[in-house]
N, CA, C, O and the ligand as a Tripos MOL2 file, in Angstrom:
@<TRIPOS>MOLECULE
protein
  253   251    64     0     0
PROTEIN
NO_CHARGES

@<TRIPOS>ATOM
      1 N           9.6130   -8.2430   16.2800 N.3       1 MET1
      2 CA          8.3980   -8.3550   15.4710 C.3       1 MET1
      3 C           7.9730   -6.9760   14.9760 C.2       1 MET1
      4 O           7.9140   -6.0140   15.7420 O.2       1 MET1
      5 N           7.6870   -6.9030   13.7210 N.am      2 ILE2
      6 CA          7.2570   -5.6330   13.1380 C.3       2 ILE2
      7 C           5.7490   -5.4880   13.2960 C.2       2 ILE2
      8 O           4.9730   -6.3600   12.9050 O.2       2 ILE2
      9 N           5.3700   -4.3860   13.8650 N.am      3 GLN3
     10 CA          3.9460   -4.1230   14.0050 C.3       3 GLN3
     11 C           3.4930   -3.2670   12.8330 C.2       3 GLN3
     12 O           4.0000   -2.1670   12.6100 O.2       3 GLN3
     13 N           2.5420   -3.7880   12.1030 N.am      4 VAL4
     14 CA          2.0410   -3.0380   10.9550 C.3       4 VAL4
     15 C           0.9400   -2.1060   11.4080 C.2       4 VAL4
     16 O          -0.0710   -2.5460   11.9570 O.2       4 VAL4
     17 N           1.1300   -0.8310   11.1840 N.am      5 GLY5
     18 CA          0.1550    0.1520   11.6200 C.3       5 GLY5
     19 C          -0.9940    0.2820   10.6500 C.2       5 GLY5
     20 O          -2.1590    0.1930   11.0350 O.2       5 GLY5
     21 N          -0.6600    0.4940    9.3770 N.am      6 LYS6
     22 CA         -1.7150    0.7320    8.3990 C.3       6 LYS6
     23 C          -1.2620    0.2000    7.0390 C.2       6 LYS6
     24 O          -0.0810    0.2630    6.6950 O.2       6 LYS6
     25 N          -2.2070   -0.3190    6.2840 N.am      7 VAL7
     26 CA         -1.8660   -0.9270    5.0070 C.3       7 VAL7
     27 C          -2.7760   -0.4130    3.8950 C.2       7 VAL7
     28 O          -3.9870   -0.2850    4.0780 O.2       7 VAL7
     29 N          -2.1870   -0.1260    2.7600 N.am      8 TRP8
     30 CA         -2.9490    0.2490    1.5710 C.3       8 TRP8
     31 C          -2.4980   -0.6410    0.4290 C.2       8 TRP8
     32 O          -1.4400   -1.2680    0.4830 O.2       8 TRP8
     33 N          -3.3250   -0.6830   -0.6070 N.am      9 TYR9
     34 CA         -2.9320   -1.4090   -1.8070 C.3       9 TYR9
     35 C          -3.0340   -0.4700   -2.9950 C.2       9 TYR9
     36 O          -3.8900    0.4140   -3.0330 O.2       9 TYR9
     37 N          -2.1540   -0.6680   -3.9600 N.am     10 ALA10
     38 CA         -2.1880    0.1910   -5.1440 C.3      10 ALA10
     39 C          -1.7740   -0.5850   -6.3840 C.2      10 ALA10
     40 O          -0.9010   -1.4510   -6.3290 O.2      10 ALA10
     41 N          -2.4050   -0.2670   -7.4910 N.am     11 CYS11
     42 CA         -1.9960   -0.8600   -8.7620 C.3      11 CYS11
     43 C          -0.8320   -0.0460   -9.3290 C.2      11 CYS11
     44 O          -0.4820    1.0120   -8.8070 O.2      11 CYS11
     45 N          -0.2510   -0.5580  -10.3930 N.am     12 GLU12
     46 CA          0.8960    0.0870  -11.0370 C.3      12 GLU12
     47 C           0.5850    1.5490  -11.3870 C.2      12 GLU12
     48 O           1.4160    2.4440  -11.2330 O.2      12 GLU12
     49 N          -0.6290    1.7420  -11.8570 N.am     13 GLU13
     50 CA         -1.0500    3.0470  -12.3640 C.3      13 GLU13
     51 C          -1.2230    4.0810  -11.2550 C.2      13 GLU13
     52 O          -0.9760    5.2690  -11.4610 O.2      13 GLU13
     53 N          -1.6500    3.6180  -10.0750 N.am     14 HIS14
     54 CA         -2.0120    4.5660   -9.0150 C.3      14 HIS14
     55 C          -1.0630    4.5560   -7.8320 C.2      14 HIS14
     56 O          -1.3820    5.0920   -6.7710 O.2      14 HIS14
     57 N           0.0810    3.9600   -8.0060 N.am     15 ILE15
     58 CA          1.0380    3.9330   -6.9030 C.3      15 ILE15
     59 C           1.4270    5.3630   -6.4930 C.2      15 ILE15
     60 O           1.6110    5.6350   -5.3070 O.2      15 ILE15
     61 N           1.5520    6.2620   -7.4540 N.am     16 ASP16
     62 CA          1.9670    7.6360   -7.1410 C.3      16 ASP16
     63 C           0.9280    8.4200   -6.3350 C.2      16 ASP16
     64 O           1.2640    8.9620   -5.2820 O.2      16 ASP16
     65 N          -0.3280    8.4940   -6.8000 N.am     17 PRO17
     66 CA         -1.3250    9.2270   -5.9950 C.3      17 PRO17
     67 C          -1.5630    8.6120   -4.6230 C.2      17 PRO17
     68 O          -1.7720    9.3400   -3.6520 O.2      17 PRO17
     69 N          -1.5370    7.2950   -4.5250 N.am     18 VAL18
     70 CA         -1.7570    6.6570   -3.2240 C.3      18 VAL18
     71 C          -0.5920    6.9780   -2.2920 C.2      18 VAL18
     72 O          -0.7880    7.2890   -1.1170 O.2      18 VAL18
     73 N           0.6170    6.8990   -2.8330 N.am     19 LEU19
     74 CA          1.8140    7.2230   -2.0520 C.3      19 LEU19
     75 C           1.7800    8.6810   -1.5800 C.2      19 LEU19
     76 O           2.0820    8.9780   -0.4240 O.2      19 LEU19
     77 N           1.4090    9.5810   -2.4920 N.am     20 ASP20
     78 CA          1.3230   11.0020   -2.1530 C.3      20 ASP20
     79 C           0.3260   11.2510   -1.0280 C.2      20 ASP20
     80 O           0.5840   12.0320   -0.1130 O.2      20 ASP20
     81 N          -0.8050   10.5790   -1.1110 N.am     21 LYS21
     82 CA         -1.8650   10.7360   -0.1140 C.3      21 LYS21
     83 C          -1.3730   10.3030    1.2690 C.2      21 LYS21
     84 O          -1.6260   10.9780    2.2680 O.2      21 LYS21
     85 N          -0.6730    9.1790    1.3130 N.am     22 ILE22
     86 CA         -0.1630    8.6720    2.5850 C.3      22 ILE22
     87 C           0.8760    9.6280    3.1660 C.2      22 ILE22
     88 O           0.8430    9.9520    4.3540 O.2      22 ILE22
     89 N           1.7910   10.0710    2.3200 N.am     23 VAL23
     90 CA          2.8310   10.9900    2.7850 C.3      23 VAL23
     91 C           2.2030   12.2950    3.2690 C.2      23 VAL23
     92 O           2.6400   12.8830    4.2590 O.2      23 VAL23
     93 N           1.1710   12.7340    2.5510 N.am     24 ASP24
     94 CA          0.4300   13.9320    2.9380 C.3      24 ASP24
     95 C          -0.1990   13.7920    4.3180 C.2      24 ASP24
     96 O          -0.0820   14.6760    5.1670 O.2      24 ASP24
     97 N          -0.8640   12.6680    4.5200 N.am     25 GLU25
     98 CA         -1.6270   12.4600    5.7420 C.3      25 GLU25
     99 C          -0.7570   12.1380    6.9500 C.2      25 GLU25
    100 O          -1.0260   12.5840    8.0650 O.2      25 GLU25
    101 N           0.2930   11.3550    6.7050 N.am     26 TYR26
    102 CA          1.0760   10.8530    7.8310 C.3      26 TYR26
    103 C           2.4720   11.4530    7.9210 C.2      26 TYR26
    104 O           3.1980   11.2210    8.8870 O.2      26 TYR26
    105 N           2.8420   12.2320    6.8960 N.am     27 ALA27
    106 CA          4.1650   12.8520    6.8580 C.3      27 ALA27
    107 C           5.2820   11.8290    6.9610 C.2      27 ALA27
    108 O           6.3730   12.1190    7.4520 O.2      27 ALA27
    109 N           4.9860   10.6250    6.4870 N.am     28 ARG28
    110 CA          5.9910    9.5730    6.4630 C.3      28 ARG28
    111 C           5.7990    8.7500    5.1980 C.2      28 ARG28
    112 O           4.6830    8.6130    4.6950 O.2      28 ARG28
    113 N           6.8870    8.2100    4.6960 N.am     29 ALA29
    114 CA          6.7740    7.3520    3.5180 C.3      29 ALA29
    115 C           6.5930    5.9010    3.9630 C.2      29 ALA29
    116 O           7.3490    5.4060    4.7990 O.2      29 ALA29
    117 N           5.5940    5.2260    3.4060 N.am     30 PRO30
    118 CA          5.3700    3.8230    3.7650 C.3      30 PRO30
    119 C           6.3520    2.9010    3.0520 C.2      30 PRO30
    120 O           7.0070    3.3030    2.0900 O.2      30 PRO30
    121 N           6.4480    1.6780    3.5240 N.am     31 ASP31
    122 CA          7.2320    0.6620    2.8280 C.3      31 ASP31
    123 C           6.4360    0.1680    1.6300 C.2      31 ASP31
    124 O           5.2190   -0.0090    1.7010 O.2      31 ASP31
    125 N           7.1390   -0.0480    0.5420 N.am     32 LEU32
    126 CA          6.5050   -0.5440   -0.6810 C.3      32 LEU32
    127 C           6.8460   -2.0100   -0.8560 C.2      32 LEU32
    128 O           8.0170   -2.3750   -0.9580 O.2      32 LEU32
    129 N           5.8320   -2.8390   -0.8900 N.am     33 ILE33
    130 CA          6.0740   -4.2590   -1.0550 C.3      33 ILE33
    131 C           5.3810   -4.7580   -2.3220 C.2      33 ILE33
    132 O           4.1530   -4.7280   -2.4070 O.2      33 ILE33
    133 N           6.1540   -5.2140   -3.3020 N.am     34 PRO34
    134 CA          5.5470   -5.7480   -4.5130 C.3      34 PRO34
    135 C           4.7600   -7.0140   -4.1920 C.2      34 PRO34
    136 O           5.2110   -7.8500   -3.4090 O.2      34 PRO34
    137 N           3.5940   -7.1510   -4.7950 N.am     35 LEU35
    138 CA          2.7460   -8.2970   -4.5020 C.3      35 LEU35
    139 C           2.9760   -9.4200   -5.5090 C.2      35 LEU35
    140 O           3.1990   -9.1820   -6.6960 O.2      35 LEU35
    141 N           2.9170  -10.6410   -5.0060 N.am     36 SER36
    142 CA          2.9660  -11.7960   -5.8970 C.3      36 SER36
    143 C           1.5690  -12.0200   -6.4790 C.2      36 SER36
    144 O           0.5970  -11.4210   -6.0200 O.2      36 SER36
    145 N           1.4770  -12.8710   -7.4710 N.am     37 THR37
    146 CA          0.1900  -13.1100   -8.1240 C.3      37 THR37
    147 C          -0.8460  -13.6580   -7.1460 C.2      37 THR37
    148 O          -2.0180  -13.2860   -7.2080 O.2      37 THR37
    149 N          -0.4170  -14.5430   -6.2430 N.am     38 SER38
    150 CA         -1.3790  -15.1180   -5.3010 C.3      38 SER38
    151 C          -1.8750  -14.0640   -4.3140 C.2      38 SER38
    152 O          -3.0330  -14.0950   -3.8980 O.2      38 SER38
    153 N          -0.9930  -13.1270   -3.9390 N.am     39 ASP39
    154 CA         -1.4150  -12.0250   -3.0700 C.3      39 ASP39
    155 C          -2.4570  -11.1610   -3.7680 C.2      39 ASP39
    156 O          -3.4110  -10.6960   -3.1440 O.2      39 ASP39
    157 N          -2.2690  -10.9510   -5.0610 N.am     40 GLN40
    158 CA         -3.1940  -10.1170   -5.8320 C.3      40 GLN40
    159 C          -4.5820  -10.7240   -5.8540 C.2      40 GLN40
    160 O          -5.5900  -10.0220   -5.7800 O.2      40 GLN40
    161 N          -4.6130  -12.0610   -5.9600 N.am     41 GLU41
    162 CA         -5.9130  -12.7380   -6.0290 C.3      41 GLU41
    163 C          -6.6610  -12.6230   -4.7080 C.2      41 GLU41
    164 O          -7.8820  -12.4730   -4.6870 O.2      41 GLU41
    165 N          -5.9200  -12.6930   -3.6080 N.am     42 GLN42
    166 CA         -6.5600  -12.7430   -2.2920 C.3      42 GLN42
    167 C          -6.8560  -11.3680   -1.7140 C.2      42 GLN42
    168 O          -7.8700  -11.1660   -1.0450 O.2      42 GLN42
    169 N          -5.9690  -10.4370   -1.9780 N.am     43 GLY43
    170 CA         -6.0440   -9.1560   -1.2920 C.3      43 GLY43
    171 C          -7.1300   -8.2500   -1.8140 C.2      43 GLY43
    172 O          -7.7650   -8.5300   -2.8300 O.2      43 GLY43
    173 N          -7.3330   -7.1580   -1.1020 N.am     44 PRO44
    174 CA         -8.2910   -6.1510   -1.5570 C.3      44 PRO44
    175 C          -7.7520   -5.3990   -2.7810 C.2      44 PRO44
    176 O          -6.5780   -5.5300   -3.1270 O.2      44 PRO44
    177 N          -8.5900   -4.6370   -3.4100 N.am     45 GLY45
    178 CA         -8.1980   -3.9240   -4.6270 C.3      45 GLY45
    179 C          -7.4030   -2.6630   -4.3470 C.2      45 GLY45
    180 O          -7.1970   -2.2590   -3.2020 O.2      45 GLY45
    181 N          -6.9690   -2.0650   -5.4360 N.am     46 CYS46
    182 CA         -6.2460   -0.7950   -5.3790 C.3      46 CYS46
    183 C          -7.0640    0.2450   -4.6150 C.2      46 CYS46
    184 O          -8.2690    0.3730   -4.8300 O.2      46 CYS46
    185 N          -6.4110    0.9780   -3.7330 N.am     47 HIS47
    186 CA         -7.0670    1.9930   -2.9180 C.3      47 HIS47
    187 C          -7.7500    3.0530   -3.7870 C.2      47 HIS47
    188 O          -8.7470    3.6550   -3.3890 O.2      47 HIS47
    189 N          -7.1960    3.2630   -4.9700 N.am     48 TRP48
    190 CA         -7.6600    4.3350   -5.8510 C.3      48 TRP48
    191 C          -8.7790    3.8810   -6.7870 C.2      48 TRP48
    192 O          -9.8010    4.5550   -6.9170 O.2      48 TRP48
    193 N          -8.5820    2.7460   -7.4290 N.am     49 CYS49
    194 CA         -9.5240    2.3410   -8.4770 C.3      49 CYS49
    195 C         -10.1810    0.9830   -8.2220 C.2      49 CYS49
    196 O         -11.1240    0.6160   -8.9240 O.2      49 CYS49
    197 N          -9.7020    0.2370   -7.2350 N.am     50 GLY50
    198 CA        -10.3250   -1.0340   -6.9110 C.3      50 GLY50
    199 C          -9.8900   -2.2080   -7.7700 C.2      50 GLY50
    200 O         -10.3560   -3.3310   -7.5790 O.2      50 GLY50
    201 N          -8.9880   -1.9460   -8.7280 N.am     51 LYS51
    202 CA         -8.4880   -3.0470   -9.5530 C.3      51 LYS51
    203 C          -7.4410   -3.8510   -8.7940 C.2      51 LYS51
    204 O          -7.0760   -3.5180   -7.6660 O.2      51 LYS51
    205 N          -6.9680   -4.9140   -9.4330 N.am     52 LYS52
    206 CA         -5.9390   -5.7460   -8.8100 C.3      52 LYS52
    207 C          -4.7010   -4.9130   -8.4850 C.2      52 LYS52
    208 O          -4.1590   -4.2310   -9.3550 O.2      52 LYS52
    209 N          -4.2620   -4.9700   -7.2410 N.am     53 PRO53
    210 CA         -3.1070   -4.1620   -6.8510 C.3      53 PRO53
    211 C          -1.7830   -4.8220   -7.2240 C.2      53 PRO53
    212 O          -1.6940   -6.0460   -7.3150 O.2      53 PRO53
    213 N          -0.7700   -4.0110   -7.4350 N.am     54 ASN54
    214 CA          0.5800   -4.5070   -7.6860 C.3      54 ASN54
    215 C           1.4950   -4.3230   -6.4750 C.2      54 ASN54
    216 O           2.5350   -4.9690   -6.3530 O.2      54 ASN54
    217 N           1.0740   -3.4190   -5.5830 N.am     55 TYR55
    218 CA          1.9070   -3.1370   -4.4170 C.3      55 TYR55
    219 C           1.0850   -3.0440   -3.1420 C.2      55 TYR55
    220 O          -0.0860   -2.6650   -3.1450 O.2      55 TYR55
    221 N           1.7510   -3.4040   -2.0570 N.am     56 ARG56
    222 CA          1.1930   -3.1260   -0.7500 C.3      56 ARG56
    223 C           2.0340   -1.9980   -0.1630 C.2      56 ARG56
    224 O           3.2620   -2.0220   -0.2460 O.2      56 ARG56
    225 N           1.3780   -1.0260    0.4220 N.am     57 LEU57
    226 CA          2.0830    0.0770    1.0770 C.3      57 LEU57
    227 C           1.7850   -0.0330    2.5530 C.2      57 LEU57
    228 O           0.6240    0.0140    2.9590 O.2      57 LEU57
    229 N           2.8040   -0.1770    3.3470 N.am     58 GLN58
    230 CA          2.5050   -0.2800    4.7750 C.3      58 GLN58
    231 C           3.3410    0.6540    5.6120 C.2      58 GLN58
    232 O           4.5330    0.8610    5.3850 O.2      58 GLN58
    233 N           2.6630    1.1990    6.5800 N.am     59 LEU59
    234 CA          3.2730    2.1300    7.5080 C.3      59 LEU59
    235 C           3.4090    1.3970    8.8300 C.2      59 LEU59
    236 O           2.4100    1.0920    9.4800 O.2      59 LEU59
    237 N           4.6170    1.1190    9.2220 N.am     60 SER60
    238 CA          4.7990    0.4040   10.4750 C.3      60 SER60
    239 C           4.7870    1.3870   11.6370 C.2      60 SER60
    240 O           5.1750    2.5480   11.5060 O.2      60 SER60
    241 N           4.3370    0.8920   12.7600 N.am     61 VAL61
    242 CA          4.2870    1.7190   13.9590 C.3      61 VAL61
    243 C           5.5830    1.5040   14.7270 C.2      61 VAL61
    244 O           5.8950    0.3820   15.1260 O.2      61 VAL61
    245 N           6.3180    2.5530   14.9290 N.am     62 SER62
    246 CA          7.5510    2.4010   15.7010 C.3      62 SER62
    247 C           7.5720    3.4480   16.8060 C.2      62 SER62
    248 O           7.3360    4.6360   16.5850 O.2      62 SER62
    249 N           7.8520    2.9750   17.9530 N.am     63 GLU63
    250 CA          7.8850    3.8930   19.1100 C.3      63 GLU63
    251 C           9.3140    4.0990   19.5380 C.2      63 GLU63
    252 O           9.5730    4.8340   20.4910 O.2      63 GLU63
    253 ZN         -5.4980    1.7140   -9.2730 Zn       64 ZN64
@<TRIPOS>BOND
     1     1     2 1
     2     2     3 1
     3     3     4 2
     4     3     5 am
     5     5     6 1
     6     6     7 1
     7     7     8 2
     8     7     9 am
     9     9    10 1
    10    10    11 1
    11    11    12 2
    12    11    13 am
    13    13    14 1
    14    14    15 1
    15    15    16 2
    16    15    17 am
    17    17    18 1
    18    18    19 1
    19    19    20 2
    20    19    21 am
    21    21    22 1
    22    22    23 1
    23    23    24 2
    24    23    25 am
    25    25    26 1
    26    26    27 1
    27    27    28 2
    28    27    29 am
    29    29    30 1
    30    30    31 1
    31    31    32 2
    32    31    33 am
    33    33    34 1
    34    34    35 1
    35    35    36 2
    36    35    37 am
    37    37    38 1
    38    38    39 1
    39    39    40 2
    40    39    41 am
    41    41    42 1
    42    42    43 1
    43    43    44 2
    44    43    45 am
    45    45    46 1
    46    46    47 1
    47    47    48 2
    48    47    49 am
    49    49    50 1
    50    50    51 1
    51    51    52 2
    52    51    53 am
    53    53    54 1
    54    54    55 1
    55    55    56 2
    56    55    57 am
    57    57    58 1
    58    58    59 1
    59    59    60 2
    60    59    61 am
    61    61    62 1
    62    62    63 1
    63    63    64 2
    64    63    65 am
    65    65    66 1
    66    66    67 1
    67    67    68 2
    68    67    69 am
    69    69    70 1
    70    70    71 1
    71    71    72 2
    72    71    73 am
    73    73    74 1
    74    74    75 1
    75    75    76 2
    76    75    77 am
    77    77    78 1
    78    78    79 1
    79    79    80 2
    80    79    81 am
    81    81    82 1
    82    82    83 1
    83    83    84 2
    84    83    85 am
    85    85    86 1
    86    86    87 1
    87    87    88 2
    88    87    89 am
    89    89    90 1
    90    90    91 1
    91    91    92 2
    92    91    93 am
    93    93    94 1
    94    94    95 1
    95    95    96 2
    96    95    97 am
    97    97    98 1
    98    98    99 1
    99    99   100 2
   100    99   101 am
   101   101   102 1
   102   102   103 1
   103   103   104 2
   104   103   105 am
   105   105   106 1
   106   106   107 1
   107   107   108 2
   108   107   109 am
   109   109   110 1
   110   110   111 1
   111   111   112 2
   112   111   113 am
   113   113   114 1
   114   114   115 1
   115   115   116 2
   116   115   117 am
   117   117   118 1
   118   118   119 1
   119   119   120 2
   120   119   121 am
   121   121   122 1
   122   122   123 1
   123   123   124 2
   124   123   125 am
   125   125   126 1
   126   126   127 1
   127   127   128 2
   128   127   129 am
   129   129   130 1
   130   130   131 1
   131   131   132 2
   132   131   133 am
   133   133   134 1
   134   134   135 1
   135   135   136 2
   136   135   137 am
   137   137   138 1
   138   138   139 1
   139   139   140 2
   140   139   141 am
   141   141   142 1
   142   142   143 1
   143   143   144 2
   144   143   145 am
   145   145   146 1
   146   146   147 1
   147   147   148 2
   148   147   149 am
   149   149   150 1
   150   150   151 1
   151   151   152 2
   152   151   153 am
   153   153   154 1
   154   154   155 1
   155   155   156 2
   156   155   157 am
   157   157   158 1
   158   158   159 1
   159   159   160 2
   160   159   161 am
   161   161   162 1
   162   162   163 1
   163   163   164 2
   164   163   165 am
   165   165   166 1
   166   166   167 1
   167   167   168 2
   168   167   169 am
   169   169   170 1
   170   170   171 1
   171   171   172 2
   172   171   173 am
   173   173   174 1
   174   174   175 1
   175   175   176 2
   176   175   177 am
   177   177   178 1
   178   178   179 1
   179   179   180 2
   180   179   181 am
   181   181   182 1
   182   182   183 1
   183   183   184 2
   184   183   185 am
   185   185   186 1
   186   186   187 1
   187   187   188 2
   188   187   189 am
   189   189   190 1
   190   190   191 1
   191   191   192 2
   192   191   193 am
   193   193   194 1
   194   194   195 1
   195   195   196 2
   196   195   197 am
   197   197   198 1
   198   198   199 1
   199   199   200 2
   200   199   201 am
   201   201   202 1
   202   202   203 1
   203   203   204 2
   204   203   205 am
   205   205   206 1
   206   206   207 1
   207   207   208 2
   208   207   209 am
   209   209   210 1
   210   210   211 1
   211   211   212 2
   212   211   213 am
   213   213   214 1
   214   214   215 1
   215   215   216 2
   216   215   217 am
   217   217   218 1
   218   218   219 1
   219   219   220 2
   220   219   221 am
   221   221   222 1
   222   222   223 1
   223   223   224 2
   224   223   225 am
   225   225   226 1
   226   226   227 1
   227   227   228 2
   228   227   229 am
   229   229   230 1
   230   230   231 1
   231   231   232 2
   232   231   233 am
   233   233   234 1
   234   234   235 1
   235   235   236 2
   236   235   237 am
   237   237   238 1
   238   238   239 1
   239   239   240 2
   240   239   241 am
   241   241   242 1
   242   242   243 1
   243   243   244 2
   244   243   245 am
   245   245   246 1
   246   246   247 1
   247   247   248 2
   248   247   249 am
   249   249   250 1
   250   250   251 1
   251   251   252 2
@<TRIPOS>SUBSTRUCTURE
     1 MET1         2 RESIDUE 1 A MET
     2 ILE2         6 RESIDUE 1 A ILE
     3 GLN3        10 RESIDUE 1 A GLN
     4 VAL4        14 RESIDUE 1 A VAL
     5 GLY5        18 RESIDUE 1 A GLY
     6 LYS6        22 RESIDUE 1 A LYS
     7 VAL7        26 RESIDUE 1 A VAL
     8 TRP8        30 RESIDUE 1 A TRP
     9 TYR9        34 RESIDUE 1 A TYR
    10 ALA10       38 RESIDUE 1 A ALA
    11 CYS11       42 RESIDUE 1 A CYS
    12 GLU12       46 RESIDUE 1 A GLU
    13 GLU13       50 RESIDUE 1 A GLU
    14 HIS14       54 RESIDUE 1 A HIS
    15 ILE15       58 RESIDUE 1 A ILE
    16 ASP16       62 RESIDUE 1 A ASP
    17 PRO17       66 RESIDUE 1 A PRO
    18 VAL18       70 RESIDUE 1 A VAL
    19 LEU19       74 RESIDUE 1 A LEU
    20 ASP20       78 RESIDUE 1 A ASP
    21 LYS21       82 RESIDUE 1 A LYS
    22 ILE22       86 RESIDUE 1 A ILE
    23 VAL23       90 RESIDUE 1 A VAL
    24 ASP24       94 RESIDUE 1 A ASP
    25 GLU25       98 RESIDUE 1 A GLU
    26 TYR26      102 RESIDUE 1 A TYR
    27 ALA27      106 RESIDUE 1 A ALA
    28 ARG28      110 RESIDUE 1 A ARG
    29 ALA29      114 RESIDUE 1 A ALA
    30 PRO30      118 RESIDUE 1 A PRO
    31 ASP31      122 RESIDUE 1 A ASP
    32 LEU32      126 RESIDUE 1 A LEU
    33 ILE33      130 RESIDUE 1 A ILE
    34 PRO34      134 RESIDUE 1 A PRO
    35 LEU35      138 RESIDUE 1 A LEU
    36 SER36      142 RESIDUE 1 A SER
    37 THR37      146 RESIDUE 1 A THR
    38 SER38      150 RESIDUE 1 A SER
    39 ASP39      154 RESIDUE 1 A ASP
    40 GLN40      158 RESIDUE 1 A GLN
    41 GLU41      162 RESIDUE 1 A GLU
    42 GLN42      166 RESIDUE 1 A GLN
    43 GLY43      170 RESIDUE 1 A GLY
    44 PRO44      174 RESIDUE 1 A PRO
    45 GLY45      178 RESIDUE 1 A GLY
    46 CYS46      182 RESIDUE 1 A CYS
    47 HIS47      186 RESIDUE 1 A HIS
    48 TRP48      190 RESIDUE 1 A TRP
    49 CYS49      194 RESIDUE 1 A CYS
    50 GLY50      198 RESIDUE 1 A GLY
    51 LYS51      202 RESIDUE 1 A LYS
    52 LYS52      206 RESIDUE 1 A LYS
    53 PRO53      210 RESIDUE 1 A PRO
    54 ASN54      214 RESIDUE 1 A ASN
    55 TYR55      218 RESIDUE 1 A TYR
    56 ARG56      222 RESIDUE 1 A ARG
    57 LEU57      226 RESIDUE 1 A LEU
    58 GLN58      230 RESIDUE 1 A GLN
    59 LEU59      234 RESIDUE 1 A LEU
    60 SER60      238 RESIDUE 1 A SER
    61 VAL61      242 RESIDUE 1 A VAL
    62 SER62      246 RESIDUE 1 A SER
    63 GLU63      250 RESIDUE 1 A GLU
    64 ZN64       253 GROUP 0 **** ****
């Protein structure tokens, strides 16, 4: 079972700054998961601008 440590959302436009911020803070690259339309409707907005996100970025916890 994959344990998800932290999750962010980003739209097409802000995938780069959000990704940079995560790599900066955690020194690791998160997994990028493209969102389906139904995920976009339900999920929270882009971490940067609050609009509908196109991607989920998740950092899994691995020991
Ligand atoms: Zn955005």
